mmCIF entry with sequence, helices, sheets and N, C-alpha, C, O atoms, coordinates in Angstrom:
data_MODEL
# 
_entry.id   MODEL 
# 
_entity.id                         1 
_entity.type                       polymer 
_entity.pdbx_number_of_molecules   1 
# 
_entity_poly.entity_id                      1 
_entity_poly.type                           'polypeptide(L)' 
_entity_poly.nstd_linkage                   no 
_entity_poly.nstd_monomer                   no 
_entity_poly.pdbx_seq_one_letter_code       MTDQKDRVSREREEIAARVASFRATQQKFERDRQEYFANTLGNAWSGFKRESA 
_entity_poly.pdbx_seq_one_letter_code_can   MTDQKDRVSREREEIAARVASFRATQQKFERDRQEYFANTLGNAWSGFKRESA 
_entity_poly.pdbx_strand_id                 A 
# 
loop_
_entity_poly_seq.entity_id 
_entity_poly_seq.num 
_entity_poly_seq.mon_id 
_entity_poly_seq.hetero 
1 1  MET n 
1 2  THR n 
1 3  ASP n 
1 4  GLN n 
1 5  LYS n 
1 6  ASP n 
1 7  ARG n 
1 8  VAL n 
1 9  SER n 
1 10 ARG n 
1 11 GLU n 
1 12 ARG n 
1 13 GLU n 
1 14 GLU n 
1 15 ILE n 
1 16 ALA n 
1 17 ALA n 
1 18 ARG n 
1 19 VAL n 
1 20 ALA n 
1 21 SER n 
1 22 PHE n 
1 23 ARG n 
1 24 ALA n 
1 25 THR n 
1 26 GLN n 
1 27 GLN n 
1 28 LYS n 
1 29 PHE n 
1 30 GLU n 
1 31 ARG n 
1 32 ASP n 
1 33 ARG n 
1 34 GLN n 
1 35 GLU n 
1 36 TYR n 
1 37 PHE n 
1 38 ALA n 
1 39 ASN n 
1 40 THR n 
1 41 LEU n 
1 42 GLY n 
1 43 ASN n 
1 44 ALA n 
1 45 TRP n 
1 46 SER n 
1 47 GLY n 
1 48 PHE n 
1 49 LYS n 
1 50 ARG n 
1 51 GLU n 
1 52 SER n 
1 53 ALA n 
# 
_struct_asym.id          A 
_struct_asym.entity_id   1 
# 
_struct_conf.conf_type_id            HELX_P 
_struct_conf.id                      HELX_P1 
_struct_conf.pdbx_PDB_helix_id       AA1 
_struct_conf.beg_label_comp_id       THR 
_struct_conf.beg_label_asym_id       A 
_struct_conf.beg_label_seq_id        2 
_struct_conf.pdbx_beg_PDB_ins_code   ? 
_struct_conf.end_label_comp_id       SER 
_struct_conf.end_label_asym_id       A 
_struct_conf.end_label_seq_id        52 
_struct_conf.pdbx_end_PDB_ins_code   ? 
_struct_conf.beg_auth_comp_id        THR 
_struct_conf.beg_auth_asym_id        A 
_struct_conf.beg_auth_seq_id         2 
_struct_conf.end_auth_comp_id        SER 
_struct_conf.end_auth_asym_id        A 
_struct_conf.end_auth_seq_id         52 
_struct_conf.pdbx_PDB_helix_class    1 
_struct_conf.details                 ? 
_struct_conf.pdbx_PDB_helix_length   51 
# 
_struct_conf_type.id          HELX_P 
_struct_conf_type.criteria    ? 
_struct_conf_type.reference   ? 
# 
loop_
_atom_site.group_PDB 
_atom_site.id 
_atom_site.type_symbol 
_atom_site.label_atom_id 
_atom_site.label_alt_id 
_atom_site.label_comp_id 
_atom_site.label_asym_id 
_atom_site.label_entity_id 
_atom_site.label_seq_id 
_atom_site.pdbx_PDB_ins_code 
_atom_site.Cartn_x 
_atom_site.Cartn_y 
_atom_site.Cartn_z 
_atom_site.occupancy 
_atom_site.B_iso_or_equiv 
_atom_site.pdbx_formal_charge 
_atom_site.auth_seq_id 
_atom_site.auth_comp_id 
_atom_site.auth_asym_id 
_atom_site.auth_atom_id 
_atom_site.pdbx_PDB_model_num 
ATOM 1   N N  . MET A 1 1  ? 19.036  33.581  -9.646  1.00 0.00 ? 1  MET A N  1 
ATOM 2   C CA . MET A 1 1  ? 17.624  33.268  -9.510  1.00 0.00 ? 1  MET A CA 1 
ATOM 3   C C  . MET A 1 1  ? 17.279  31.960  -10.228 1.00 0.00 ? 1  MET A C  1 
ATOM 4   O O  . MET A 1 1  ? 16.452  31.189  -9.741  1.00 0.00 ? 1  MET A O  1 
ATOM 5   N N  . THR A 1 2  ? 17.894  31.710  -11.360 1.00 0.00 ? 2  THR A N  1 
ATOM 6   C CA . THR A 1 2  ? 17.632  30.488  -12.109 1.00 0.00 ? 2  THR A CA 1 
ATOM 7   C C  . THR A 1 2  ? 18.105  29.265  -11.329 1.00 0.00 ? 2  THR A C  1 
ATOM 8   O O  . THR A 1 2  ? 17.427  28.237  -11.315 1.00 0.00 ? 2  THR A O  1 
ATOM 9   N N  . ASP A 1 3  ? 19.268  29.370  -10.679 1.00 0.00 ? 3  ASP A N  1 
ATOM 10  C CA . ASP A 1 3  ? 19.774  28.257  -9.880  1.00 0.00 ? 3  ASP A CA 1 
ATOM 11  C C  . ASP A 1 3  ? 18.809  27.916  -8.753  1.00 0.00 ? 3  ASP A C  1 
ATOM 12  O O  . ASP A 1 3  ? 18.586  26.744  -8.453  1.00 0.00 ? 3  ASP A O  1 
ATOM 13  N N  . GLN A 1 4  ? 18.249  28.922  -8.142  1.00 0.00 ? 4  GLN A N  1 
ATOM 14  C CA . GLN A 1 4  ? 17.307  28.689  -7.051  1.00 0.00 ? 4  GLN A CA 1 
ATOM 15  C C  . GLN A 1 4  ? 16.043  27.998  -7.583  1.00 0.00 ? 4  GLN A C  1 
ATOM 16  O O  . GLN A 1 4  ? 15.524  27.078  -6.950  1.00 0.00 ? 4  GLN A O  1 
ATOM 17  N N  . LYS A 1 5  ? 15.558  28.440  -8.732  1.00 0.00 ? 5  LYS A N  1 
ATOM 18  C CA . LYS A 1 5  ? 14.377  27.818  -9.324  1.00 0.00 ? 5  LYS A CA 1 
ATOM 19  C C  . LYS A 1 5  ? 14.656  26.370  -9.696  1.00 0.00 ? 5  LYS A C  1 
ATOM 20  O O  . LYS A 1 5  ? 13.804  25.502  -9.506  1.00 0.00 ? 5  LYS A O  1 
ATOM 21  N N  . ASP A 1 6  ? 15.843  26.108  -10.226 1.00 0.00 ? 6  ASP A N  1 
ATOM 22  C CA . ASP A 1 6  ? 16.220  24.733  -10.574 1.00 0.00 ? 6  ASP A CA 1 
ATOM 23  C C  . ASP A 1 6  ? 16.274  23.856  -9.332  1.00 0.00 ? 6  ASP A C  1 
ATOM 24  O O  . ASP A 1 6  ? 15.799  22.721  -9.335  1.00 0.00 ? 6  ASP A O  1 
ATOM 25  N N  . ARG A 1 7  ? 16.860  24.400  -8.274  1.00 0.00 ? 7  ARG A N  1 
ATOM 26  C CA . ARG A 1 7  ? 16.970  23.639  -7.020  1.00 0.00 ? 7  ARG A CA 1 
ATOM 27  C C  . ARG A 1 7  ? 15.581  23.334  -6.468  1.00 0.00 ? 7  ARG A C  1 
ATOM 28  O O  . ARG A 1 7  ? 15.301  22.208  -6.057  1.00 0.00 ? 7  ARG A O  1 
ATOM 29  N N  . VAL A 1 8  ? 14.724  24.335  -6.463  1.00 0.00 ? 8  VAL A N  1 
ATOM 30  C CA . VAL A 1 8  ? 13.366  24.139  -5.961  1.00 0.00 ? 8  VAL A CA 1 
ATOM 31  C C  . VAL A 1 8  ? 12.629  23.121  -6.824  1.00 0.00 ? 8  VAL A C  1 
ATOM 32  O O  . VAL A 1 8  ? 11.897  22.276  -6.309  1.00 0.00 ? 8  VAL A O  1 
ATOM 33  N N  . SER A 1 9  ? 12.822  23.203  -8.117  1.00 0.00 ? 9  SER A N  1 
ATOM 34  C CA . SER A 1 9  ? 12.187  22.265  -9.025  1.00 0.00 ? 9  SER A CA 1 
ATOM 35  C C  . SER A 1 9  ? 12.665  20.836  -8.758  1.00 0.00 ? 9  SER A C  1 
ATOM 36  O O  . SER A 1 9  ? 11.852  19.912  -8.722  1.00 0.00 ? 9  SER A O  1 
ATOM 37  N N  . ARG A 1 10 ? 13.954  20.648  -8.575  1.00 0.00 ? 10 ARG A N  1 
ATOM 38  C CA . ARG A 1 10 ? 14.499  19.314  -8.270  1.00 0.00 ? 10 ARG A CA 1 
ATOM 39  C C  . ARG A 1 10 ? 13.960  18.803  -6.938  1.00 0.00 ? 10 ARG A C  1 
ATOM 40  O O  . ARG A 1 10 ? 13.628  17.624  -6.809  1.00 0.00 ? 10 ARG A O  1 
ATOM 41  N N  . GLU A 1 11 ? 13.875  19.687  -5.951  1.00 0.00 ? 11 GLU A N  1 
ATOM 42  C CA . GLU A 1 11 ? 13.350  19.274  -4.647  1.00 0.00 ? 11 GLU A CA 1 
ATOM 43  C C  . GLU A 1 11 ? 11.888  18.846  -4.756  1.00 0.00 ? 11 GLU A C  1 
ATOM 44  O O  . GLU A 1 11 ? 11.476  17.857  -4.151  1.00 0.00 ? 11 GLU A O  1 
ATOM 45  N N  . ARG A 1 12 ? 11.118  19.590  -5.522  1.00 0.00 ? 12 ARG A N  1 
ATOM 46  C CA . ARG A 1 12 ? 9.707   19.231  -5.715  1.00 0.00 ? 12 ARG A CA 1 
ATOM 47  C C  . ARG A 1 12 ? 9.583   17.875  -6.412  1.00 0.00 ? 12 ARG A C  1 
ATOM 48  O O  . ARG A 1 12 ? 8.737   17.058  -6.048  1.00 0.00 ? 12 ARG A O  1 
ATOM 49  N N  . GLU A 1 13 ? 10.423  17.646  -7.408  1.00 0.00 ? 13 GLU A N  1 
ATOM 50  C CA . GLU A 1 13 ? 10.401  16.360  -8.101  1.00 0.00 ? 13 GLU A CA 1 
ATOM 51  C C  . GLU A 1 13 ? 10.772  15.226  -7.153  1.00 0.00 ? 13 GLU A C  1 
ATOM 52  O O  . GLU A 1 13 ? 10.159  14.159  -7.185  1.00 0.00 ? 13 GLU A O  1 
ATOM 53  N N  . GLU A 1 14 ? 11.763  15.454  -6.319  1.00 0.00 ? 14 GLU A N  1 
ATOM 54  C CA . GLU A 1 14 ? 12.169  14.431  -5.357  1.00 0.00 ? 14 GLU A CA 1 
ATOM 55  C C  . GLU A 1 14 ? 11.044  14.148  -4.369  1.00 0.00 ? 14 GLU A C  1 
ATOM 56  O O  . GLU A 1 14 ? 10.770  12.993  -4.046  1.00 0.00 ? 14 GLU A O  1 
ATOM 57  N N  . ILE A 1 15 ? 10.401  15.197  -3.898  1.00 0.00 ? 15 ILE A N  1 
ATOM 58  C CA . ILE A 1 15 ? 9.288   15.017  -2.960  1.00 0.00 ? 15 ILE A CA 1 
ATOM 59  C C  . ILE A 1 15 ? 8.147   14.263  -3.634  1.00 0.00 ? 15 ILE A C  1 
ATOM 60  O O  . ILE A 1 15 ? 7.560   13.363  -3.034  1.00 0.00 ? 15 ILE A O  1 
ATOM 61  N N  . ALA A 1 16 ? 7.832   14.621  -4.866  1.00 0.00 ? 16 ALA A N  1 
ATOM 62  C CA . ALA A 1 16 ? 6.768   13.935  -5.597  1.00 0.00 ? 16 ALA A CA 1 
ATOM 63  C C  . ALA A 1 16 ? 7.099   12.454  -5.775  1.00 0.00 ? 16 ALA A C  1 
ATOM 64  O O  . ALA A 1 16 ? 6.223   11.599  -5.650  1.00 0.00 ? 16 ALA A O  1 
ATOM 65  N N  . ALA A 1 17 ? 8.357   12.157  -6.065  1.00 0.00 ? 17 ALA A N  1 
ATOM 66  C CA . ALA A 1 17 ? 8.769   10.762  -6.229  1.00 0.00 ? 17 ALA A CA 1 
ATOM 67  C C  . ALA A 1 17 ? 8.656   10.004  -4.907  1.00 0.00 ? 17 ALA A C  1 
ATOM 68  O O  . ALA A 1 17 ? 8.228   8.850   -4.885  1.00 0.00 ? 17 ALA A O  1 
ATOM 69  N N  . ARG A 1 18 ? 9.037   10.649  -3.813  1.00 0.00 ? 18 ARG A N  1 
ATOM 70  C CA . ARG A 1 18 ? 8.933   9.996   -2.502  1.00 0.00 ? 18 ARG A CA 1 
ATOM 71  C C  . ARG A 1 18 ? 7.480   9.746   -2.120  1.00 0.00 ? 18 ARG A C  1 
ATOM 72  O O  . ARG A 1 18 ? 7.144   8.691   -1.584  1.00 0.00 ? 18 ARG A O  1 
ATOM 73  N N  . VAL A 1 19 ? 6.625   10.722  -2.398  1.00 0.00 ? 19 VAL A N  1 
ATOM 74  C CA . VAL A 1 19 ? 5.202   10.563  -2.100  1.00 0.00 ? 19 VAL A CA 1 
ATOM 75  C C  . VAL A 1 19 ? 4.616   9.421   -2.930  1.00 0.00 ? 19 VAL A C  1 
ATOM 76  O O  . VAL A 1 19 ? 3.850   8.605   -2.417  1.00 0.00 ? 19 VAL A O  1 
ATOM 77  N N  . ALA A 1 20 ? 4.973   9.366   -4.200  1.00 0.00 ? 20 ALA A N  1 
ATOM 78  C CA . ALA A 1 20 ? 4.482   8.289   -5.065  1.00 0.00 ? 20 ALA A CA 1 
ATOM 79  C C  . ALA A 1 20 ? 4.952   6.926   -4.564  1.00 0.00 ? 20 ALA A C  1 
ATOM 80  O O  . ALA A 1 20 ? 4.186   5.963   -4.569  1.00 0.00 ? 20 ALA A O  1 
ATOM 81  N N  . SER A 1 21 ? 6.186   6.847   -4.139  1.00 0.00 ? 21 SER A N  1 
ATOM 82  C CA . SER A 1 21 ? 6.719   5.599   -3.602  1.00 0.00 ? 21 SER A CA 1 
ATOM 83  C C  . SER A 1 21 ? 5.988   5.215   -2.318  1.00 0.00 ? 21 SER A C  1 
ATOM 84  O O  . SER A 1 21 ? 5.644   4.050   -2.119  1.00 0.00 ? 21 SER A O  1 
ATOM 85  N N  . PHE A 1 22 ? 5.756   6.181   -1.464  1.00 0.00 ? 22 PHE A N  1 
ATOM 86  C CA . PHE A 1 22 ? 5.051   5.924   -0.211  1.00 0.00 ? 22 PHE A CA 1 
ATOM 87  C C  . PHE A 1 22 ? 3.636   5.430   -0.490  1.00 0.00 ? 22 PHE A C  1 
ATOM 88  O O  . PHE A 1 22 ? 3.179   4.473   0.135   1.00 0.00 ? 22 PHE A O  1 
ATOM 89  N N  . ARG A 1 23 ? 2.939   6.077   -1.425  1.00 0.00 ? 23 ARG A N  1 
ATOM 90  C CA . ARG A 1 23 ? 1.578   5.655   -1.763  1.00 0.00 ? 23 ARG A CA 1 
ATOM 91  C C  . ARG A 1 23 ? 1.571   4.234   -2.307  1.00 0.00 ? 23 ARG A C  1 
ATOM 92  O O  . ARG A 1 23 ? 0.707   3.433   -1.949  1.00 0.00 ? 23 ARG A O  1 
ATOM 93  N N  . ALA A 1 24 ? 2.522   3.921   -3.163  1.00 0.00 ? 24 ALA A N  1 
ATOM 94  C CA . ALA A 1 24 ? 2.593   2.568   -3.728  1.00 0.00 ? 24 ALA A CA 1 
ATOM 95  C C  . ALA A 1 24 ? 2.821   1.538   -2.628  1.00 0.00 ? 24 ALA A C  1 
ATOM 96  O O  . ALA A 1 24 ? 2.224   0.462   -2.646  1.00 0.00 ? 24 ALA A O  1 
ATOM 97  N N  . THR A 1 25 ? 3.679   1.867   -1.675  1.00 0.00 ? 25 THR A N  1 
ATOM 98  C CA . THR A 1 25 ? 3.938   0.955   -0.557  1.00 0.00 ? 25 THR A CA 1 
ATOM 99  C C  . THR A 1 25 ? 2.686   0.773   0.284   1.00 0.00 ? 25 THR A C  1 
ATOM 100 O O  . THR A 1 25 ? 2.359   -0.349  0.671   1.00 0.00 ? 25 THR A O  1 
ATOM 101 N N  . GLN A 1 26 ? 1.984   1.861   0.571   1.00 0.00 ? 26 GLN A N  1 
ATOM 102 C CA . GLN A 1 26 ? 0.761   1.778   1.359   1.00 0.00 ? 26 GLN A CA 1 
ATOM 103 C C  . GLN A 1 26 ? -0.303  0.955   0.642   1.00 0.00 ? 26 GLN A C  1 
ATOM 104 O O  . GLN A 1 26 ? -1.020  0.183   1.278   1.00 0.00 ? 26 GLN A O  1 
ATOM 105 N N  . GLN A 1 27 ? -0.413  1.112   -0.674  1.00 0.00 ? 27 GLN A N  1 
ATOM 106 C CA . GLN A 1 27 ? -1.381  0.329   -1.436  1.00 0.00 ? 27 GLN A CA 1 
ATOM 107 C C  . GLN A 1 27 ? -1.028  -1.150  -1.410  1.00 0.00 ? 27 GLN A C  1 
ATOM 108 O O  . GLN A 1 27 ? -1.913  -2.001  -1.326  1.00 0.00 ? 27 GLN A O  1 
ATOM 109 N N  . LYS A 1 28 ? 0.264   -1.458  -1.482  1.00 0.00 ? 28 LYS A N  1 
ATOM 110 C CA . LYS A 1 28 ? 0.697   -2.853  -1.404  1.00 0.00 ? 28 LYS A CA 1 
ATOM 111 C C  . LYS A 1 28 ? 0.334   -3.441  -0.043  1.00 0.00 ? 28 LYS A C  1 
ATOM 112 O O  . LYS A 1 28 ? -0.169  -4.562  0.034   1.00 0.00 ? 28 LYS A O  1 
ATOM 113 N N  . PHE A 1 29 ? 0.586   -2.690  1.031   1.00 0.00 ? 29 PHE A N  1 
ATOM 114 C CA . PHE A 1 29 ? 0.226   -3.152  2.368   1.00 0.00 ? 29 PHE A CA 1 
ATOM 115 C C  . PHE A 1 29 ? -1.279  -3.373  2.482   1.00 0.00 ? 29 PHE A C  1 
ATOM 116 O O  . PHE A 1 29 ? -1.719  -4.347  3.092   1.00 0.00 ? 29 PHE A O  1 
ATOM 117 N N  . GLU A 1 30 ? -2.063  -2.481  1.902   1.00 0.00 ? 30 GLU A N  1 
ATOM 118 C CA . GLU A 1 30 ? -3.521  -2.617  1.940   1.00 0.00 ? 30 GLU A CA 1 
ATOM 119 C C  . GLU A 1 30 ? -3.966  -3.882  1.210   1.00 0.00 ? 30 GLU A C  1 
ATOM 120 O O  . GLU A 1 30 ? -4.817  -4.620  1.705   1.00 0.00 ? 30 GLU A O  1 
ATOM 121 N N  . ARG A 1 31 ? -3.392  -4.130  0.037   1.00 0.00 ? 31 ARG A N  1 
ATOM 122 C CA . ARG A 1 31 ? -3.730  -5.354  -0.710  1.00 0.00 ? 31 ARG A CA 1 
ATOM 123 C C  . ARG A 1 31 ? -3.338  -6.592  0.091   1.00 0.00 ? 31 ARG A C  1 
ATOM 124 O O  . ARG A 1 31 ? -4.092  -7.562  0.148   1.00 0.00 ? 31 ARG A O  1 
ATOM 125 N N  . ASP A 1 32 ? -2.157  -6.558  0.710   1.00 0.00 ? 32 ASP A N  1 
ATOM 126 C CA . ASP A 1 32 ? -1.708  -7.695  1.515   1.00 0.00 ? 32 ASP A CA 1 
ATOM 127 C C  . ASP A 1 32 ? -2.635  -7.939  2.702   1.00 0.00 ? 32 ASP A C  1 
ATOM 128 O O  . ASP A 1 32 ? -2.958  -9.085  3.015   1.00 0.00 ? 32 ASP A O  1 
ATOM 129 N N  . ARG A 1 33 ? -3.064  -6.860  3.365   1.00 0.00 ? 33 ARG A N  1 
ATOM 130 C CA . ARG A 1 33 ? -3.990  -7.001  4.496   1.00 0.00 ? 33 ARG A CA 1 
ATOM 131 C C  . ARG A 1 33 ? -5.317  -7.581  4.039   1.00 0.00 ? 33 ARG A C  1 
ATOM 132 O O  . ARG A 1 33 ? -5.873  -8.457  4.700   1.00 0.00 ? 33 ARG A O  1 
ATOM 133 N N  . GLN A 1 34 ? -5.826  -7.102  2.917   1.00 0.00 ? 34 GLN A N  1 
ATOM 134 C CA . GLN A 1 34 ? -7.103  -7.607  2.409   1.00 0.00 ? 34 GLN A CA 1 
ATOM 135 C C  . GLN A 1 34 ? -6.999  -9.085  2.035   1.00 0.00 ? 34 GLN A C  1 
ATOM 136 O O  . GLN A 1 34 ? -7.899  -9.874  2.322   1.00 0.00 ? 34 GLN A O  1 
ATOM 137 N N  . GLU A 1 35 ? -5.898  -9.445  1.395   1.00 0.00 ? 35 GLU A N  1 
ATOM 138 C CA . GLU A 1 35 ? -5.701  -10.846 1.019   1.00 0.00 ? 35 GLU A CA 1 
ATOM 139 C C  . GLU A 1 35 ? -5.591  -11.727 2.266   1.00 0.00 ? 35 GLU A C  1 
ATOM 140 O O  . GLU A 1 35 ? -6.192  -12.800 2.319   1.00 0.00 ? 35 GLU A O  1 
ATOM 141 N N  . TYR A 1 36 ? -4.841  -11.290 3.250   1.00 0.00 ? 36 TYR A N  1 
ATOM 142 C CA . TYR A 1 36 ? -4.697  -12.051 4.495   1.00 0.00 ? 36 TYR A CA 1 
ATOM 143 C C  . TYR A 1 36 ? -6.054  -12.205 5.174   1.00 0.00 ? 36 TYR A C  1 
ATOM 144 O O  . TYR A 1 36 ? -6.408  -13.294 5.625   1.00 0.00 ? 36 TYR A O  1 
ATOM 145 N N  . PHE A 1 37 ? -6.809  -11.117 5.244   1.00 0.00 ? 37 PHE A N  1 
ATOM 146 C CA . PHE A 1 37 ? -8.123  -11.163 5.878   1.00 0.00 ? 37 PHE A CA 1 
ATOM 147 C C  . PHE A 1 37 ? -9.037  -12.134 5.153   1.00 0.00 ? 37 PHE A C  1 
ATOM 148 O O  . PHE A 1 37 ? -9.705  -12.952 5.784   1.00 0.00 ? 37 PHE A O  1 
ATOM 149 N N  . ALA A 1 38 ? -9.069  -12.047 3.817   1.00 0.00 ? 38 ALA A N  1 
ATOM 150 C CA . ALA A 1 38 ? -9.933  -12.921 3.031   1.00 0.00 ? 38 ALA A CA 1 
ATOM 151 C C  . ALA A 1 38 ? -9.544  -14.387 3.237   1.00 0.00 ? 38 ALA A C  1 
ATOM 152 O O  . ALA A 1 38 ? -10.415 -15.241 3.397   1.00 0.00 ? 38 ALA A O  1 
ATOM 153 N N  . ASN A 1 39 ? -8.251  -14.680 3.232   1.00 0.00 ? 39 ASN A N  1 
ATOM 154 C CA . ASN A 1 39 ? -7.805  -16.061 3.437   1.00 0.00 ? 39 ASN A CA 1 
ATOM 155 C C  . ASN A 1 39 ? -8.118  -16.547 4.840   1.00 0.00 ? 39 ASN A C  1 
ATOM 156 O O  . ASN A 1 39 ? -8.585  -17.670 5.027   1.00 0.00 ? 39 ASN A O  1 
ATOM 157 N N  . THR A 1 40 ? -7.860  -15.703 5.821   1.00 0.00 ? 40 THR A N  1 
ATOM 158 C CA . THR A 1 40 ? -8.090  -16.103 7.209   1.00 0.00 ? 40 THR A CA 1 
ATOM 159 C C  . THR A 1 40 ? -9.577  -16.309 7.467   1.00 0.00 ? 40 THR A C  1 
ATOM 160 O O  . THR A 1 40 ? -9.975  -17.301 8.077   1.00 0.00 ? 40 THR A O  1 
ATOM 161 N N  . LEU A 1 41 ? -10.389 -15.379 7.006   1.00 0.00 ? 41 LEU A N  1 
ATOM 162 C CA . LEU A 1 41 ? -11.825 -15.504 7.201   1.00 0.00 ? 41 LEU A CA 1 
ATOM 163 C C  . LEU A 1 41 ? -12.371 -16.691 6.423   1.00 0.00 ? 41 LEU A C  1 
ATOM 164 O O  . LEU A 1 41 ? -13.247 -17.406 6.909   1.00 0.00 ? 41 LEU A O  1 
ATOM 165 N N  . GLY A 1 42 ? -11.854 -16.903 5.217   1.00 0.00 ? 42 GLY A N  1 
ATOM 166 C CA . GLY A 1 42 ? -12.289 -18.051 4.424   1.00 0.00 ? 42 GLY A CA 1 
ATOM 167 C C  . GLY A 1 42 ? -11.964 -19.365 5.121   1.00 0.00 ? 42 GLY A C  1 
ATOM 168 O O  . GLY A 1 42 ? -12.786 -20.280 5.140   1.00 0.00 ? 42 GLY A O  1 
ATOM 169 N N  . ASN A 1 43 ? -10.775 -19.460 5.692   1.00 0.00 ? 43 ASN A N  1 
ATOM 170 C CA . ASN A 1 43 ? -10.395 -20.673 6.419   1.00 0.00 ? 43 ASN A CA 1 
ATOM 171 C C  . ASN A 1 43 ? -11.260 -20.853 7.657   1.00 0.00 ? 43 ASN A C  1 
ATOM 172 O O  . ASN A 1 43 ? -11.654 -21.972 7.986   1.00 0.00 ? 43 ASN A O  1 
ATOM 173 N N  . ALA A 1 44 ? -11.552 -19.767 8.336   1.00 0.00 ? 44 ALA A N  1 
ATOM 174 C CA . ALA A 1 44 ? -12.384 -19.855 9.540   1.00 0.00 ? 44 ALA A CA 1 
ATOM 175 C C  . ALA A 1 44 ? -13.782 -20.337 9.176   1.00 0.00 ? 44 ALA A C  1 
ATOM 176 O O  . ALA A 1 44 ? -14.335 -21.202 9.854   1.00 0.00 ? 44 ALA A O  1 
ATOM 177 N N  . TRP A 1 45 ? -14.358 -19.785 8.112   1.00 0.00 ? 45 TRP A N  1 
ATOM 178 C CA . TRP A 1 45 ? -15.706 -20.188 7.718   1.00 0.00 ? 45 TRP A CA 1 
ATOM 179 C C  . TRP A 1 45 ? -15.726 -21.628 7.220   1.00 0.00 ? 45 TRP A C  1 
ATOM 180 O O  . TRP A 1 45 ? -16.671 -22.362 7.510   1.00 0.00 ? 45 TRP A O  1 
ATOM 181 N N  . SER A 1 46 ? -14.711 -22.044 6.484   1.00 0.00 ? 46 SER A N  1 
ATOM 182 C CA . SER A 1 46 ? -14.703 -23.417 5.986   1.00 0.00 ? 46 SER A CA 1 
ATOM 183 C C  . SER A 1 46 ? -14.556 -24.391 7.150   1.00 0.00 ? 46 SER A C  1 
ATOM 184 O O  . SER A 1 46 ? -15.154 -25.467 7.129   1.00 0.00 ? 46 SER A O  1 
ATOM 185 N N  . GLY A 1 47 ? -13.776 -24.037 8.158   1.00 0.00 ? 47 GLY A N  1 
ATOM 186 C CA . GLY A 1 47 ? -13.651 -24.889 9.339   1.00 0.00 ? 47 GLY A CA 1 
ATOM 187 C C  . GLY A 1 47 ? -14.935 -24.923 10.129  1.00 0.00 ? 47 GLY A C  1 
ATOM 188 O O  . GLY A 1 47 ? -15.305 -25.969 10.662  1.00 0.00 ? 47 GLY A O  1 
ATOM 189 N N  . PHE A 1 48 ? -15.614 -23.815 10.214  1.00 0.00 ? 48 PHE A N  1 
ATOM 190 C CA . PHE A 1 48 ? -16.888 -23.731 10.934  1.00 0.00 ? 48 PHE A CA 1 
ATOM 191 C C  . PHE A 1 48 ? -17.937 -24.600 10.241  1.00 0.00 ? 48 PHE A C  1 
ATOM 192 O O  . PHE A 1 48 ? -18.692 -25.308 10.908  1.00 0.00 ? 48 PHE A O  1 
ATOM 193 N N  . LYS A 1 49 ? -17.989 -24.552 8.914   1.00 0.00 ? 49 LYS A N  1 
ATOM 194 C CA . LYS A 1 49 ? -18.980 -25.313 8.160   1.00 0.00 ? 49 LYS A CA 1 
ATOM 195 C C  . LYS A 1 49 ? -18.698 -26.811 8.255   1.00 0.00 ? 49 LYS A C  1 
ATOM 196 O O  . LYS A 1 49 ? -19.631 -27.609 8.336   1.00 0.00 ? 49 LYS A O  1 
ATOM 197 N N  . ARG A 1 50 ? -17.413 -27.204 8.245   1.00 0.00 ? 50 ARG A N  1 
ATOM 198 C CA . ARG A 1 50 ? -17.066 -28.615 8.340   1.00 0.00 ? 50 ARG A CA 1 
ATOM 199 C C  . ARG A 1 50 ? -17.473 -29.195 9.685   1.00 0.00 ? 50 ARG A C  1 
ATOM 200 O O  . ARG A 1 50 ? -17.997 -30.307 9.749   1.00 0.00 ? 50 ARG A O  1 
ATOM 201 N N  . GLU A 1 51 ? -17.237 -28.451 10.760  1.00 0.00 ? 51 GLU A N  1 
ATOM 202 C CA . GLU A 1 51 ? -17.543 -28.957 12.087  1.00 0.00 ? 51 GLU A CA 1 
ATOM 203 C C  . GLU A 1 51 ? -19.041 -29.028 12.322  1.00 0.00 ? 51 GLU A C  1 
ATOM 204 O O  . GLU A 1 51 ? -19.507 -29.893 13.063  1.00 0.00 ? 51 GLU A O  1 
ATOM 205 N N  . SER A 1 52 ? -19.803 -28.136 11.705  1.00 0.00 ? 52 SER A N  1 
ATOM 206 C CA . SER A 1 52 ? -21.250 -28.084 11.917  1.00 0.00 ? 52 SER A CA 1 
ATOM 207 C C  . SER A 1 52 ? -21.969 -29.212 11.163  1.00 0.00 ? 52 SER A C  1 
ATOM 208 O O  . SER A 1 52 ? -23.003 -29.698 11.620  1.00 0.00 ? 52 SER A O  1 
ATOM 209 N N  . ALA A 1 53 ? -21.439 -29.617 10.040  1.00 0.00 ? 53 ALA A N  1 
ATOM 210 C CA . ALA A 1 53 ? -22.126 -30.577 9.187   1.00 0.00 ? 53 ALA A CA 1 
ATOM 211 C C  . ALA A 1 53 ? -22.078 -31.969 9.676   1.00 0.00 ? 53 ALA A C  1 
ATOM 212 O O  . ALA A 1 53 ? -22.625 -32.867 9.036   1.00 0.00 ? 53 ALA A O  1 
# 
């Protein structure tokens, strides 16, 4: 019974580590998307303002 509990405990730890890694990756992608959007929109607005003036 102890071996089974140890195995289950190790599996839970592995799953928790994988979930944490996945969340970190998703957060990195979100930051990258936001940065890309901000840069792209900023460039678009600066080009729009230059042409209008």
